[in-house]
N, C-alpha and C positions, 0 to 999 in steps of 0.2 A: 880563345874562346878552347875551353875545352872538353877532351872528349866526353858520349856522354858514356854512361856508365851505365855498364852492364851484371844480373848475379849472373851466376854460372852455380845451378849447386844439380851437385857432381852424387850420386847417390854409388853405393856396393856393386857392380854388374860390370862383365866381361870390358865395353867398351870404357870405363874408366880409365884402365889398364894405354888410353890411345886415349884425355880428354886434350893433349897437348894441338893434337889439332881444331880441333869444333876451336880455342884459343887462335889458333894465328889465326883461321879463317876471320874469326868476327875481330879480329885486330886488326886484321888488310883493312875490313869493312869499317872503323873507323872507330871500332866499341873501345874501348879502359875497363878490361871481366877485373870481377870483384869474384873471387871462388868459393865457394860458403861447401861441405862436403860434410854427409853422413859419417856415425862412427863408422861401417864397414867399409864401407868411401876407401878411408881412411885408414882400414888397418889392414884392409886389402889388396890394393889397387894402386894409391896416391902413389906417388916420391915425393914432400910435401917442400919439399926445398926448391926441390926442378920448376914446380907448377908458381910457387913463390915468384922461382927470378925469372924467370918468363912474361907471368905481370906484373911486378913488381909489388906487391902488394901481396902479404900473410896470409896462406886459407885461412880461414875463417870453422871449427872444426866445435864455436859453443860458444855461450852470451860474454856478449862484452866485458870483459876483466875490469878492476883497478889497473889507469895506467893504457890501458889497450885503444885506443883509436877507435872512434865509429865508424863504419857502413857508409861514407857516402851514398847522398839519395841517387836509388838505378830510377831509370828511363825503362827498361826489358827487361825478364824475368826466359833462362831460358834451366829448364832439368832434363839435365840425358848427364851421363843414362838414367832414366824413372826404371825406379822395380816395380815387381805388382806388389810390392808392402806398401811402395811410398808412396802410388796409385794410392792404394782404400782405406789407408789411414785417414789423408789429405782429403781426398771423398767425408768422407767420415765427419770431419771437425777430430779430429788426432791429433793430440801439438807436445805431444811424447818428447819431440830430438827438437836439435835446434834449427833445422833447416825444416822442418812440418812448425815452428809455429812463423817462423818469419813465412814460410809459404799463407802458412794461414792470415795473418795480417796482405799481403802481398796482394794477395785476394781480393782483399778487402780494396785497399786502398785502388782497386781498378788498371793497374799495371800491365800491359801486355804479360802475358804468361805462355812462350814456348812450352810445351810439356813431348821429346821428345822419347817413349815407354824401350823397354828391351827386355821383351820377359818370351815364353816360348809356347807349343801352341797349346801347350796341355794348360794353363797359369790363363791365358788368355781365354780359354771355353769357359771359365766360371764365368755364371749368370753373375757375383760379387763384381766383377771385374768386370765386365758389361755397366752395370751398375756405377761403378761410380769416373769411367769415361764418362759419362750422360752425364755425371752429376756436375763436374769438375766445368766443359765443355756450355752446361749452361750459368755456369756462372763464370760464364766471361774467358776461362782455359781456351786456348787452343792447346787438343789434343792434337798428338800427330803420330795417327793410330787405323790399322784400316789400307785402300790402294796408293791415297796419294801421300801416305807415312811412313812409318812404318811395321812395315808384316812378318808376323812369328814363327818361329822357325819350329820347328821338327826337336822336344827334347836333348838335352844332351851332347848338340850340335851350333851351338853356341859359338865359340872357339871356329867355326868355322865361317859364319857372316861380322864378324872386325874389318874387314877390308872394306863391306859394303855399307858399315851400318852410315845410314844419314843427316848427320855434321849438319850439313848445309839450308837443313830442308828448319829447323828449328832458325838458324838465324834470317832466311825468308821470314819465318815467320811474327819475326819479332824486327825486322825491317820495313814490313807491310801496317806494322803495326802503330813502331816507330813514325811512321809520317801520317795515321792519321790520329796521336800523340800532340804530336807539334799542331798537326788544320787544327784538334779543337786546345790548343793554348792558342792560336791566335785565333779564333774566332774569339776561343772566353775575353783576349783582350780590349781586342776592339768591342765587344759591347760593354765593354762593360766604362769606354770612353764617349760609347755611347753615341 
């Protein structure tokens, strides 16, 4: 039996420099990790070849091209690090990058999605950000923000919190969601057998 597929959506923020940490944790948990990255993550933070070697899959950065294999169907999604920009655009329904287009579709499909933001206190204090977090939560997305998730840092101190970025919380959230999805599939199968 093949490992369940996890989409890891990577945005352009400091923790992306250390994304191998969550990839390894997910692989230890039995996930087959497929990375999808925003343009800024690719430009400023990621080593695509090293990440492809670690996961065994090329990093997807845009729409499927001719001759390129399609992404396998995912069981769950982690968005980490999730930037202020991506969270606000996603909540507003803007799909102007491949990552945002995928997130719009995956949200509509009801897949378990865990979002681990990386924002400073100034960005987190904006009303629009709070509205976006609330909108995503109302859409069934688990946004790990606040005391039980990511706690914002003061501006210009992001480099000091890299080692404490709580990657594991996103995996715990989707693992809980995976159990629910599996339970629902079994219940649906049993119902159809009638």
